[in-house]
LOZAVO-824638 format. One record per residue (C-alpha): residue in one letter; residue number from 1; x, y, z. Coordinates in nm, 3 decimals, padded with zeros to 5 digits. Layout:
// residues N
+------+-----+---------+---------+---------+
! type ! seq !       x !       y !       z !
+------+-----+---------+---------+---------+
!    A ! NUM !       X !       Y !       Z !
...
+------+-----+---------+---------+---------+
This chain:
// residues 459
+------+-----+---------+---------+---------+
! type ! seq !       x !       y !       z !
+------+-----+---------+---------+---------+
!    M !   1 !  08.799 !  13.692 !  07.633 !
!    H !   2 !  08.708 !  13.406 !  07.398 !
!    I !   3 !  08.787 !  13.335 !  07.034 !
!    M !   4 !  08.514 !  13.212 !  06.801 !
!    V !   5 !  08.476 !  13.119 !  06.438 !
!    V !   6 !  08.137 !  13.080 !  06.273 !
!    G !   7 !  08.129 !  12.970 !  05.913 !
!    L !   8 !  08.030 !  12.737 !  05.634 !
!    N !   9 !  08.245 !  12.563 !  05.373 !
!    Y !  10 !  08.238 !  12.307 !  05.094 !
!    R !  11 !  08.195 !  12.026 !  05.347 !
!    T !  12 !  07.894 !  12.171 !  05.529 !
!    A !  13 !  07.709 !  12.356 !  05.253 !
!    P !  14 !  07.645 !  12.289 !  04.882 !
!    V !  15 !  07.750 !  12.549 !  04.629 !
!    E !  16 !  07.395 !  12.684 !  04.593 !
!    V !  17 !  07.410 !  12.777 !  04.963 !
!    R !  18 !  07.772 !  12.901 !  04.965 !
!    E !  19 !  07.711 !  13.136 !  04.675 !
!    R !  20 !  07.439 !  13.313 !  04.876 !
!    F !  21 !  07.686 !  13.387 !  05.158 !
!    T !  22 !  07.975 !  13.545 !  04.972 !
!    F !  23 !  08.116 !  13.890 !  05.041 !
!    A !  24 !  08.206 !  14.108 !  04.744 !
!    D !  25 !  08.554 !  14.256 !  04.789 !
!    R !  26 !  08.414 !  14.608 !  04.777 !
!    D !  27 !  08.170 !  14.527 !  05.062 !
!    L !  28 !  08.420 !  14.372 !  05.303 !
!    P !  29 !  08.527 !  14.697 !  05.475 !
!    E !  30 !  08.165 !  14.783 !  05.560 !
!    A !  31 !  08.094 !  14.423 !  05.665 !
!    L !  32 !  08.393 !  14.431 !  05.903 !
!    K !  33 !  08.274 !  14.762 !  06.045 !
!    Q !  34 !  07.923 !  14.631 !  06.109 !
!    L !  35 !  08.048 !  14.302 !  06.253 !
!    K !  36 !  08.282 !  14.490 !  06.489 !
!    Q !  37 !  07.988 !  14.701 !  06.605 !
!    T !  38 !  07.789 !  14.388 !  06.687 !
!    K !  39 !  07.727 !  14.349 !  07.059 !
!    S !  40 !  08.005 !  14.180 !  07.262 !
!    I !  41 !  08.249 !  14.154 !  06.968 !
!    M !  42 !  08.592 !  14.299 !  07.050 !
!    E !  43 !  08.787 !  14.200 !  06.735 !
!    C !  44 !  08.690 !  14.044 !  06.402 !
!    V !  45 !  08.827 !  13.911 !  06.073 !
!    I !  46 !  08.625 !  13.781 !  05.775 !
!    V !  47 !  08.778 !  13.509 !  05.556 !
!    A !  48 !  08.575 !  13.478 !  05.235 !
!    T !  49 !  08.668 !  13.247 !  04.944 !
!    C !  50 !  08.477 !  13.047 !  04.684 !
!    N !  51 !  08.480 !  12.744 !  04.915 !
!    R !  52 !  08.427 !  12.905 !  05.255 !
!    T !  53 !  08.288 !  13.204 !  05.442 !
!    E !  54 !  08.422 !  13.233 !  05.798 !
!    L !  55 !  08.371 !  13.503 !  06.060 !
!    Y !  56 !  08.639 !  13.510 !  06.330 !
!    A !  57 !  08.571 !  13.710 !  06.646 !
!    V !  58 !  08.710 !  13.786 !  06.991 !
!    V !  59 !  08.407 !  13.791 !  07.220 !
!    D !  60 !  08.325 !  13.816 !  07.589 !
!    R !  61 !  08.034 !  13.569 !  07.593 !
!    P !  62 !  08.073 !  13.286 !  07.340 !
!    H !  63 !  07.726 !  13.134 !  07.359 !
!    L !  64 !  07.541 !  13.462 !  07.323 !
!    C !  65 !  07.790 !  13.586 !  07.066 !
!    G !  66 !  07.718 !  13.287 !  06.843 !
!    H !  67 !  07.362 !  13.418 !  06.836 !
!    Y !  68 !  07.480 !  13.773 !  06.766 !
!    I !  69 !  07.701 !  13.661 !  06.476 !
!    R !  70 !  07.416 !  13.463 !  06.322 !
!    S !  71 !  07.198 !  13.774 !  06.357 !
!    F !  72 !  07.462 !  13.973 !  06.171 !
!    M !  73 !  07.463 !  13.714 !  05.890 !
!    E !  74 !  07.084 !  13.713 !  05.879 !
!    K !  75 !  07.077 !  14.092 !  05.842 !
!    W !  76 !  07.374 !  14.126 !  05.604 !
!    F !  77 !  07.265 !  13.849 !  05.364 !
!    K !  78 !  06.893 !  13.918 !  05.407 !
!    T !  79 !  06.828 !  13.550 !  05.471 !
!    P !  80 !  06.629 !  13.398 !  05.761 !
!    R !  81 !  06.862 !  13.211 !  05.994 !
!    E !  82 !  06.655 !  12.894 !  05.973 !
!    D !  83 !  06.763 !  12.875 !  05.607 !
!    F !  84 !  07.135 !  12.851 !  05.690 !
!    T !  85 !  07.192 !  12.764 !  06.057 !
!    S !  86 !  07.214 !  12.391 !  05.982 !
!    D !  87 !  07.497 !  12.459 !  05.735 !
!    L !  88 !  07.709 !  12.648 !  05.990 !
!    Y !  89 !  07.988 !  12.525 !  06.214 !
!    M !  90 !  08.116 !  12.702 !  06.523 !
!    H !  91 !  08.442 !  12.654 !  06.709 !
!    E !  92 !  08.553 !  12.821 !  07.031 !
!    D !  93 !  08.888 !  12.910 !  07.187 !
!    E !  94 !  09.161 !  12.654 !  07.115 !
!    K !  95 !  08.940 !  12.465 !  06.869 !
!    A !  96 !  08.889 !  12.791 !  06.679 !
!    I !  97 !  09.264 !  12.860 !  06.680 !
!    E !  98 !  09.341 !  12.506 !  06.563 !
!    H !  99 !  09.082 !  12.547 !  06.286 !
!    L ! 100 !  09.244 !  12.872 !  06.169 !
!    F ! 101 !  09.588 !  12.708 !  06.164 !
!    R ! 102 !  09.453 !  12.413 !  05.960 !
!    V ! 103 !  09.276 !  12.647 !  05.716 !
!    T ! 104 !  09.583 !  12.866 !  05.661 !
!    S ! 105 !  09.809 !  12.562 !  05.615 !
!    G ! 106 !  09.581 !  12.417 !  05.346 !
!    L ! 107 !  09.475 !  12.112 !  05.550 !
!    D ! 108 !  09.106 !  12.211 !  05.545 !
!    S ! 109 !  09.101 !  12.278 !  05.171 !
!    M ! 110 !  08.929 !  12.069 !  04.905 !
!    V ! 111 !  09.279 !  11.995 !  04.771 !
!    I ! 112 !  09.504 !  11.920 !  05.068 !
!    G ! 113 !  09.810 !  12.141 !  05.080 !
!    E ! 114 !  09.702 !  12.408 !  04.830 !
!    T ! 115 !  09.871 !  12.740 !  04.894 !
!    Q ! 116 !  09.615 !  12.988 !  04.761 !
!    I ! 117 !  09.429 !  12.993 !  05.094 !
!    L ! 118 !  09.742 !  13.121 !  05.270 !
!    G ! 119 !  09.734 !  13.439 !  05.064 !
!    Q ! 120 !  09.359 !  13.472 !  05.112 !
!    V ! 121 !  09.383 !  13.449 !  05.493 !
!    K ! 122 !  09.673 !  13.693 !  05.497 !
!    D ! 123 !  09.479 !  13.942 !  05.283 !
!    A ! 124 !  09.173 !  13.905 !  05.510 !
!    F ! 125 !  09.384 !  13.979 !  05.817 !
!    L ! 126 !  09.559 !  14.279 !  05.658 !
!    L ! 127 !  09.222 !  14.425 !  05.555 !
!    A ! 128 !  09.090 !  14.379 !  05.909 !
!    Q ! 129 !  09.400 !  14.554 !  06.045 !
!    E ! 130 !  09.349 !  14.836 !  05.797 !
!    Q ! 131 !  08.987 !  14.871 !  05.913 !
!    K ! 132 !  09.104 !  14.862 !  06.277 !
!    T ! 133 !  08.893 !  14.559 !  06.368 !
!    T ! 134 !  09.182 !  14.359 !  06.516 !
!    G ! 135 !  09.368 !  14.396 !  06.846 !
!    T ! 136 !  09.615 !  14.212 !  07.066 !
!    L ! 137 !  09.470 !  13.861 !  07.022 !
!    F ! 138 !  09.408 !  13.853 !  06.647 !
!    N ! 139 !  09.723 !  14.050 !  06.567 !
!    S ! 140 !  09.913 !  13.770 !  06.736 !
!    I ! 141 !  09.710 !  13.468 !  06.621 !
!    F ! 142 !  09.679 !  13.556 !  06.252 !
!    K ! 143 !  10.048 !  13.642 !  06.224 !
!    Q ! 144 !  10.123 !  13.312 !  06.395 !
!    S ! 145 !  09.897 !  13.125 !  06.149 !
!    V ! 146 !  10.067 !  13.280 !  05.843 !
!    T ! 147 !  10.415 !  13.204 !  05.980 !
!    L ! 148 !  10.307 !  12.846 !  06.057 !
!    A ! 149 !  10.164 !  12.793 !  05.707 !
!    K ! 150 !  10.484 !  12.918 !  05.543 !
!    K ! 151 !  10.688 !  12.683 !  05.761 !
!    A ! 152 !  10.452 !  12.393 !  05.684 !
!    H ! 153 !  10.496 !  12.436 !  05.309 !
!    S ! 154 !  10.871 !  12.492 !  05.325 !
!    D ! 155 !  10.948 !  12.208 !  05.569 !
!    T ! 156 !  10.717 !  11.944 !  05.417 !
!    A ! 157 !  10.627 !  11.820 !  05.068 !
!    V ! 158 !  10.252 !  11.869 !  05.123 !
!    G ! 159 !  10.212 !  12.083 !  04.810 !
!    E ! 160 !  10.449 !  11.908 !  04.573 !
!    A ! 161 !  10.265 !  11.604 !  04.435 !
!    A ! 162 !  10.006 !  11.665 !  04.158 !
!    V ! 163 !  09.652 !  11.596 !  04.281 !
!    S ! 164 !  09.435 !  11.666 !  03.977 !
!    V ! 165 !  09.404 !  11.461 !  03.660 !
!    S ! 166 !  09.521 !  11.754 !  03.447 !
!    Y ! 167 !  09.827 !  11.817 !  03.662 !
!    A ! 168 !  09.901 !  11.444 !  03.674 !
!    A ! 169 !  09.906 !  11.442 !  03.295 !
!    V ! 170 !  10.156 !  11.727 !  03.295 !
!    E ! 171 !  10.366 !  11.548 !  03.556 !
!    L ! 172 !  10.375 !  11.239 !  03.335 !
!    G ! 173 !  10.474 !  11.446 !  03.035 !
!    K ! 174 !  10.767 !  11.597 !  03.226 !
!    R ! 175 !  10.895 !  11.246 !  03.302 !
!    I ! 176 !  10.901 !  11.173 !  02.930 !
!    F ! 177 !  11.015 !  11.504 !  02.780 !
!    G ! 178 !  11.183 !  11.675 !  03.074 !
!    Q ! 179 !  11.046 !  12.008 !  02.950 !
!    F ! 180 !  10.780 !  12.114 !  02.702 !
!    G ! 181 !  10.959 !  12.391 !  02.516 !
!    G ! 182 !  10.901 !  12.351 !  02.143 !
!    K ! 183 !  10.652 !  12.062 !  02.184 !
!    T ! 184 !  10.326 !  12.031 !  01.988 !
!    V ! 185 !  09.993 !  11.930 !  02.145 !
!    M ! 186 !  09.691 !  11.783 !  01.966 !
!    I ! 187 !  09.358 !  11.816 !  02.147 !
!    V ! 188 !  09.101 !  11.569 !  02.018 !
!    G ! 189 !  08.753 !  11.669 !  02.133 !
!    A ! 190 !  08.655 !  11.973 !  02.337 !
!    G ! 191 !  08.600 !  11.826 !  02.682 !
!    K ! 192 !  08.673 !  12.041 !  02.987 !
!    M ! 193 !  08.939 !  11.803 !  03.116 !
!    S ! 194 !  09.132 !  11.792 !  02.790 !
!    E ! 195 !  09.109 !  12.173 !  02.763 !
!    L ! 196 !  09.237 !  12.216 !  03.119 !
!    T ! 197 !  09.524 !  11.973 !  03.058 !
!    A ! 198 !  09.615 !  12.157 !  02.739 !
!    K ! 199 !  09.609 !  12.487 !  02.932 !
!    H ! 200 !  09.857 !  12.349 !  03.187 !
!    L ! 201 !  10.081 !  12.216 !  02.912 !
!    Y ! 202 !  10.063 !  12.546 !  02.723 !
!    S ! 203 !  10.162 !  12.739 !  03.036 !
!    S ! 204 !  10.451 !  12.493 !  03.081 !
!    G ! 205 !  10.607 !  12.585 !  02.751 !
!    V ! 206 !  10.412 !  12.409 !  02.472 !
!    K ! 207 !  10.424 !  12.636 !  02.168 !
!    K ! 208 !  10.201 !  12.473 !  01.908 !
!    V ! 209 !  09.846 !  12.339 !  01.949 !
!    F ! 210 !  09.619 !  12.147 !  01.709 !
!    V ! 211 !  09.248 !  12.135 !  01.801 !
!    V ! 212 !  09.036 !  11.855 !  01.652 !
!    N ! 213 !  08.660 !  11.837 !  01.687 !
!    R ! 214 !  08.365 !  11.690 !  01.498 !
!    T ! 215 !  08.203 !  12.035 !  01.508 !
!    Y ! 216 !  08.456 !  12.251 !  01.326 !
!    D ! 217 !  08.324 !  12.578 !  01.472 !
!    R ! 218 !  08.390 !  12.445 !  01.823 !
!    A ! 219 !  08.743 !  12.350 !  01.715 !
!    V ! 220 !  08.795 !  12.708 !  01.596 !
!    Q ! 221 !  08.672 !  12.851 !  01.931 !
!    L ! 222 !  08.903 !  12.631 !  02.136 !
!    A ! 223 !  09.198 !  12.685 !  01.902 !
!    D ! 224 !  09.169 !  13.060 !  01.957 !
!    K ! 225 !  09.239 !  13.012 !  02.329 !
!    F ! 226 !  09.583 !  12.867 !  02.254 !
!    N ! 227 !  09.665 !  13.046 !  01.931 !
!    G ! 228 !  09.616 !  12.702 !  01.783 !
!    T ! 229 !  09.519 !  12.545 !  01.452 !
!    P ! 230 !  09.172 !  12.386 !  01.407 !
!    L ! 231 !  09.164 !  12.051 !  01.220 !
!    D ! 232 !  08.907 !  11.798 !  01.114 !
!    M ! 233 !  08.970 !  11.430 !  01.196 !
!    K ! 234 !  09.114 !  11.347 !  00.856 !
!    E ! 235 !  09.364 !  11.634 !  00.880 !
!    A ! 236 !  09.448 !  11.527 !  01.236 !
!    V ! 237 !  09.550 !  11.178 !  01.124 !
!    A ! 238 !  09.759 !  11.328 !  00.845 !
!    R ! 239 !  09.943 !  11.558 !  01.087 !
!    L ! 240 !  09.974 !  11.314 !  01.378 !
!    H ! 241 !  10.346 !  11.269 !  01.305 !
!    E ! 242 !  10.399 !  11.641 !  01.383 !
!    T ! 243 !  10.249 !  11.598 !  01.730 !
!    D ! 244 !  10.435 !  11.521 !  02.053 !
!    I ! 245 !  10.138 !  11.505 !  02.292 !
!    V ! 246 !  09.783 !  11.387 !  02.217 !
!    I ! 247 !  09.497 !  11.459 !  02.461 !
!    S ! 248 !  09.173 !  11.291 !  02.365 !
!    S ! 249 !  08.830 !  11.339 !  02.521 !
!    T ! 250 !  08.537 !  11.285 !  02.285 !
!    G ! 251 !  08.197 !  11.121 !  02.310 !
!    S ! 252 !  08.272 !  10.876 !  02.032 !
!    D ! 253 !  08.143 !  10.518 !  02.055 !
!    G ! 254 !  08.454 !  10.380 !  01.887 !
!    Y ! 255 !  08.827 !  10.450 !  01.877 !
!    V ! 256 !  08.918 !  10.783 !  01.713 !
!    L ! 257 !  09.281 !  10.670 !  01.666 !
!    T ! 258 !  09.388 !  10.312 !  01.598 !
!    R ! 259 !  09.715 !  10.124 !  01.634 !
!    E ! 260 !  09.765 !  10.125 !  01.259 !
!    Q ! 261 !  09.728 !  10.504 !  01.232 !
!    V ! 262 !  09.971 !  10.565 !  01.517 !
!    T ! 263 !  10.221 !  10.314 !  01.377 !
!    A ! 264 !  10.219 !  10.496 !  01.043 !
!    A ! 265 !  10.273 !  10.830 !  01.216 !
!    M ! 266 !  10.561 !  10.695 !  01.426 !
!    Q ! 267 !  10.745 !  10.583 !  01.111 !
!    K ! 268 !  10.760 !  10.947 !  01.009 !
!    R ! 269 !  10.867 !  11.062 !  01.359 !
!    K ! 270 !  11.196 !  10.868 !  01.340 !
!    S ! 271 !  11.176 !  10.726 !  01.694 !
!    R ! 272 !  11.081 !  11.054 !  01.862 !
!    P ! 273 !  10.847 !  10.970 !  02.156 !
!    L ! 274 !  10.472 !  11.030 !  02.139 !
!    F ! 275 !  10.282 !  11.096 !  02.464 !
!    M ! 276 !  09.908 !  11.008 !  02.446 !
!    I ! 277 !  09.647 !  11.079 !  02.716 !
!    D ! 278 !  09.303 !  10.920 !  02.682 !
!    I ! 279 !  09.060 !  11.088 !  02.922 !
!    A ! 280 !  08.744 !  10.962 !  02.750 !
!    V ! 281 !  08.502 !  10.699 !  02.883 !
!    P ! 282 !  08.455 !  10.488 !  02.675 !
!    R ! 283 !  08.814 !  10.516 !  02.556 !
!    D ! 284 !  08.905 !  10.711 !  02.243 !
!    L ! 285 !  09.246 !  10.554 !  02.182 !
!    D ! 286 !  09.295 !  10.192 !  02.086 !
!    P ! 287 !  09.466 !  10.021 !  02.387 !
!    A ! 288 !  09.685 !  09.831 !  02.136 !
!    I ! 289 !  09.859 !  10.165 !  02.069 !
!    A ! 290 !  10.055 !  10.105 !  02.389 !
!    S ! 291 !  10.251 !  09.831 !  02.213 !
!    V ! 292 !  10.389 !  10.070 !  01.952 !
!    E ! 293 !  10.754 !  10.149 !  02.019 !
!    N ! 294 !  10.822 !  10.493 !  02.173 !
!    V ! 295 !  10.451 !  10.558 !  02.232 !
!    F ! 296 !  10.346 !  10.626 !  02.593 !
!    L ! 297 !  09.970 !  10.574 !  02.634 !
!    Y ! 298 !  09.780 !  10.657 !  02.955 !
!    D ! 299 !  09.407 !  10.640 !  03.022 !
!    I ! 300 !  09.191 !  10.799 !  03.293 !
!    D ! 301 !  09.252 !  10.512 !  03.536 !
!    D ! 302 !  09.628 !  10.556 !  03.507 !
!    L ! 303 !  09.598 !  10.926 !  03.583 !
!    E ! 304 !  09.355 !  10.879 !  03.873 !
!    G ! 305 !  09.588 !  10.616 !  04.016 !
!    I ! 306 !  09.868 !  10.872 !  04.013 !
!    V ! 307 !  09.638 !  11.131 !  04.172 !
!    E ! 308 !  09.536 !  10.895 !  04.451 !
!    S ! 309 !  09.898 !  10.799 !  04.514 !
!    N ! 310 !  09.990 !  11.166 !  04.533 !
!    M ! 311 !  09.693 !  11.241 !  04.758 !
!    E ! 312 !  09.816 !  10.972 !  04.997 !
!    Q ! 313 !  10.158 !  11.135 !  04.989 !
!    R ! 314 !  09.997 !  11.469 !  05.077 !
!    R ! 315 !  09.800 !  11.308 !  05.359 !
!    Q ! 316 !  10.123 !  11.173 !  05.504 !
!    E ! 317 !  10.281 !  11.518 !  05.483 !
!    A ! 318 !  09.966 !  11.669 !  05.635 !
!    A ! 319 !  10.016 !  11.451 !  05.942 !
!    K ! 320 !  10.351 !  11.625 !  05.996 !
!    I ! 321 !  10.178 !  11.962 !  05.980 !
!    E ! 322 !  09.920 !  11.850 !  06.237 !
!    V ! 323 !  10.211 !  11.802 !  06.480 !
!    L ! 324 !  10.331 !  12.156 !  06.404 !
!    I ! 325 !  09.979 !  12.289 !  06.464 !
!    E ! 326 !  09.956 !  12.112 !  06.799 !
!    A ! 327 !  10.281 !  12.278 !  06.908 !
!    E ! 328 !  10.162 !  12.620 !  06.789 !
!    V ! 329 !  09.833 !  12.588 !  06.979 !
!    E ! 330 !  10.032 !  12.508 !  07.292 !
!    A ! 331 !  10.257 !  12.810 !  07.226 !
!    Y ! 332 !  09.947 !  13.030 !  07.200 !
!    R ! 333 !  09.808 !  12.880 !  07.520 !
!    Q ! 334 !  10.123 !  12.972 !  07.710 !
!    W ! 335 !  10.132 !  13.321 !  07.558 !
!    Y ! 336 !  09.769 !  13.385 !  07.649 !
!    K ! 337 !  09.826 !  13.283 !  08.010 !
!    T ! 338 !  10.101 !  13.542 !  08.044 !
!    L ! 339 !  09.857 !  13.819 !  07.945 !
!    G ! 340 !  09.692 !  13.785 !  08.286 !
!    V ! 341 !  10.027 !  13.849 !  08.455 !
!    A ! 342 !  10.059 !  14.197 !  08.304 !
!    P ! 343 !  09.847 !  14.373 !  08.572 !
!    L ! 344 !  10.038 !  14.190 !  08.847 !
!    I ! 345 !  10.375 !  14.297 !  08.707 !
!    Q ! 346 !  10.244 !  14.650 !  08.661 !
!    A ! 347 !  10.126 !  14.653 !  09.025 !
!    L ! 348 !  10.466 !  14.534 !  09.148 !
!    Q ! 349 !  10.647 !  14.795 !  08.940 !
!    T ! 350 !  10.412 !  15.072 !  09.054 !
!    K ! 351 !  10.455 !  14.980 !  09.418 !
!    A ! 352 !  10.835 !  14.961 !  09.382 !
!    A ! 353 !  10.841 !  15.298 !  09.206 !
!    A ! 354 !  10.633 !  15.453 !  09.484 !
!    I ! 355 !  10.863 !  15.313 !  09.753 !
!    H ! 356 !  11.168 !  15.438 !  09.563 !
!    A ! 357 !  11.020 !  15.786 !  09.520 !
!    E ! 358 !  10.924 !  15.802 !  09.888 !
!    T ! 359 !  11.276 !  15.694 !  09.987 !
!    M ! 360 !  11.435 !  15.960 !  09.768 !
!    D ! 361 !  11.207 !  16.226 !  09.919 !
!    S ! 362 !  11.305 !  16.113 !  10.269 !
!    L ! 363 !  11.672 !  16.118 !  10.173 !
!    T ! 364 !  11.642 !  16.473 !  10.040 !
!    N ! 365 !  11.477 !  16.587 !  10.362 !
!    K ! 366 !  11.735 !  16.420 !  10.588 !
!    L ! 367 !  12.036 !  16.525 !  10.380 !
!    P ! 368 !  11.944 !  16.869 !  10.247 !
!    D ! 369 !  12.304 !  16.955 !  10.166 !
!    L ! 370 !  12.333 !  16.696 !  09.888 !
!    G ! 371 !  12.392 !  16.852 !  09.547 !
!    D ! 372 !  12.207 !  16.770 !  09.225 !
!    R ! 373 !  12.494 !  16.554 !  09.100 !
!    E ! 374 !  12.501 !  16.344 !  09.419 !
!    L ! 375 !  12.122 !  16.307 !  09.417 !
!    K ! 376 !  12.128 !  16.200 !  09.051 !
!    I ! 377 !  12.392 !  15.934 !  09.125 !
!    I ! 378 !  12.202 !  15.807 !  09.431 !
!    H ! 379 !  11.875 !  15.800 !  09.235 !
!    K ! 380 !  12.036 !  15.597 !  08.956 !
!    L ! 381 !  12.203 !  15.349 !  09.191 !
!    T ! 382 !  11.898 !  15.294 !  09.410 !
!    K ! 383 !  11.677 !  15.258 !  09.101 !
!    S ! 384 !  11.917 !  14.992 !  08.971 !
!    I ! 385 !  11.890 !  14.804 !  09.302 !
!    V ! 386 !  11.509 !  14.809 !  09.282 !
!    N ! 387 !  11.510 !  14.686 !  08.920 !
!    Q ! 388 !  11.753 !  14.405 !  08.997 !
!    M ! 389 !  11.545 !  14.297 !  09.296 !
!    M ! 390 !  11.232 !  14.283 !  09.077 !
!    H ! 391 !  11.394 !  14.109 !  08.778 !
!    D ! 392 !  11.382 !  13.750 !  08.909 !
!    P ! 393 !  11.034 !  13.774 !  09.067 !
!    I ! 394 !  10.891 !  13.910 !  08.739 !
!    L ! 395 !  11.063 !  13.634 !  08.542 !
!    R ! 396 !  10.932 !  13.367 !  08.781 !
!    V ! 397 !  10.574 !  13.494 !  08.780 !
!    K ! 398 !  10.573 !  13.478 !  08.399 !
!    E ! 399 !  10.691 !  13.116 !  08.421 !
!    M ! 400 !  10.429 !  13.032 !  08.683 !
!    A ! 401 !  10.153 !  13.173 !  08.460 !
!    G ! 402 !  10.194 !  12.876 !  08.229 !
!    E ! 403 !  10.197 !  12.610 !  08.501 !
!    K ! 404 !  09.914 !  12.385 !  08.613 !
!    H ! 405 !  09.838 !  12.564 !  08.939 !
!    A ! 406 !  09.897 !  12.914 !  08.805 !
!    D ! 407 !  09.611 !  13.076 !  08.998 !
!    Q ! 408 !  09.738 !  12.953 !  09.336 !
!    A ! 409 !  10.096 !  13.051 !  09.252 !
!    M ! 410 !  09.998 !  13.403 !  09.150 !
!    D ! 411 !  09.771 !  13.433 !  09.454 !
!    M ! 412 !  10.072 !  13.356 !  09.674 !
!    F ! 413 !  10.286 !  13.601 !  09.476 !
!    V ! 414 !  10.035 !  13.880 !  09.541 !
!    K ! 415 !  10.036 !  13.801 !  09.914 !
!    L ! 416 !  10.416 !  13.783 !  09.936 !
!    F ! 417 !  10.456 !  14.128 !  09.785 !
!    A ! 418 !  10.137 !  14.268 !  09.946 !
!    L ! 419 !  09.996 !  14.385 !  09.612 !
!    E ! 420 !  09.627 !  14.366 !  09.703 !
!    E ! 421 !  09.573 !  14.740 !  09.739 !
!    E ! 422 !  09.762 !  14.824 !  09.423 !
!    L ! 423 !  09.564 !  14.566 !  09.225 !
!    E ! 424 !  09.238 !  14.704 !  09.362 !
!    R ! 425 !  09.335 !  15.057 !  09.255 !
!    T ! 426 !  09.435 !  14.933 !  08.907 !
!    A ! 427 !  09.109 !  14.739 !  08.876 !
!    E ! 428 !  08.905 !  15.040 !  08.977 !
!    K ! 429 !  09.083 !  15.253 !  08.717 !
!    A ! 430 !  09.041 !  14.989 !  08.443 !
!    E ! 431 !  08.675 !  14.933 !  08.521 !
!    K ! 432 !  08.615 !  15.312 !  08.518 !
!    S ! 433 !  08.245 !  15.345 !  08.593 !
!    K ! 434 !  08.209 !  14.990 !  08.721 !
!    P ! 435 !  08.203 !  14.931 !  09.100 !
!    V ! 436 !  08.522 !  14.840 !  09.283 !
!    I ! 437 !  08.575 !  14.463 !  09.309 !
!    E ! 438 !  08.444 !  14.358 !  09.649 !
!    K ! 439 !  08.581 !  14.080 !  09.863 !
!    S ! 440 !  08.775 !  13.917 !  09.582 !
!    S ! 441 !  09.070 !  13.691 !  09.636 !
!    P ! 442 !  09.395 !  13.820 !  09.481 !
!    A ! 443 !  09.368 !  13.553 !  09.212 !
!    D ! 444 !  09.009 !  13.657 !  09.127 !
!    T ! 445 !  09.111 !  14.021 !  09.120 !
!    L ! 446 !  09.404 !  13.936 !  08.896 !
!    A ! 447 !  09.183 !  13.736 !  08.658 !
!    K ! 448 !  08.944 !  14.031 !  08.625 !
!    L ! 449 !  09.236 !  14.267 !  08.575 !
!    G ! 450 !  09.374 !  14.039 !  08.305 !
!    Q ! 451 !  09.042 !  14.042 !  08.122 !
!    G ! 452 !  09.027 !  14.419 !  08.158 !
!    A ! 453 !  09.378 !  14.455 !  08.023 !
!    I ! 454 !  09.294 !  14.248 !  07.715 !
!    A ! 455 !  08.967 !  14.433 !  07.665 !
!    A ! 456 !  09.147 !  14.764 !  07.689 !
!    V ! 457 !  09.376 !  14.682 !  07.397 !
!    T ! 458 !  09.114 !  14.511 !  07.182 !
!    T ! 459 !  08.865 !  14.796 !  07.178 !
+------+-----+---------+---------+---------+
């Protein structure tokens, strides 16, 4: 069995392409059903967000299955594959697992360390489970990815530093005021950035908002979003002393607030600090305002400098998560190797049980006078001996499954316990209508049995 992911994201495809390959929530169950029914696909999960569409699958032939998955996309989205193939990426096996771990941990996101993707991957997995399109491999891997992401965010500071201009402005405000309860914000202009910053401040406890705009109707519209008060520029200057935080983003050619106006307002504020954010280019606020006592003035360069510093901090934390991911991929690798041991252990247990049953039958025939109580005691004791004899060999074969020369070690194990016939019978049963494996080495037989065992629980 192989693991594949085929997808496109913000790095490989522009938004006009991504928006054509989105799954509506209501359509996902049917999409999962159809993808699962696609030839050679044993398990599947679809992760669909605004920035990525990814189809994860457990397959038996990766190269052909890449073609089958693209055919599914072509049919589902009614788009010729030549229109989107160049935007796709495809990862197989451990690269696919590593990719999933990076996605869930927020390392593959547009904003490094964001946590929203964790919930989105978890929801995608739970839906796939609900639709019965997952099995042994994905039930293990997706749970492992969610656990890893939670650990990554709890054990590192990857999501703590603000990495947008609007959040950086809020972070600066917290340094000055500590908290925003009871503070008043004045928005000058109706730019998207100033509106977003005001939204963050409002959600952080700001209670009163003034909205200033050259077009008064626009000021009214924006004020309604924050239960605010619309003002013209003259009224804004008159009420500047009531304001704790000014966010300015207009298209003005000159300064909308001067040093003199701010100085006059500060005389009425009685030394209470004034926090001013100038997001406009060219600048709205006279740089000389910074020299006024108790006024804290920041422009777009200041904020972007903070963002870049915080992004570097997140990149450093992300490096710690990469180490965690490497360890988790290795843990999966070892777990997957032990899956192939299951048929061997089953064969050993079956053979031991048969020998034990045959011995008990012989004992009953040779000692017919034994009562039920005596036979029950003998059965229990002899069964205990068999289980104790098998305990260490089973433990060792699991250990050997993860070693470098696992195939040779398991081949020798089969020969030592003479399990060839039992493995052949198990293989014939698992394959059902397929022909009995002919002239296979024990290791080859075991490998086929392992694949059959995985296939049995993933279909």
